[in-house]
N, C-alpha and C positions, 0 to 999 in steps of 0.2 A: 761417212756416207755408206749407204747400203743400196743394193739392188733389190727391188721388190718384184716378185713374180706371182701372179695369180695362177694357182694350180688347177682350181675348179670353182665353178659357181654352183650353188646348191639351192634349187628352188624350194624354199620353205623349211628345209630340214634343220637348219641351224638357228632358227629364231630363238632368242633368249638363251643361247647355248655357247656364248663366247668362252673359249677355254684358255688355259695357260699356254705360254709359249713352250715349245719343245726344241732342244738343241741337239744336233747330231755331232759326231766326233770332229767334223770339219769346221764347226762353229756356225753353221747355217741354222737359222731359226724357222720353225714352222708354227702356224697358228690358224685360228678361225675367227671370223667376225659374225655377229648375229644378224647383220643386214648388209645390203649392198650387193654389188655384182649385177649381172645382166637380168637376173630374175628377182632381185631385191630380197633374196632369201638367205644370203650369206656367202662368204667365200672361204676357201682354204688357200693359204698363202705361204710363201717362202721368202725369207730375207737372207741375202748373202752379204758378207762383209765386202767392202770396196776391194777391187782387184781380184776377187774370186771369180772363177769360171763356172 
């Protein structure tokens, strides 16, 4: 299991620009989506492993 956090919604800037996941030294993953979020223009998100704060 992982905890998903939306860090930002981006109106129109990420359309057709989903990128690779990036990992930090703690094992958290960061990425983007080409659509979704409150403005339907994409989101920047973080995934944390279960039990992480």
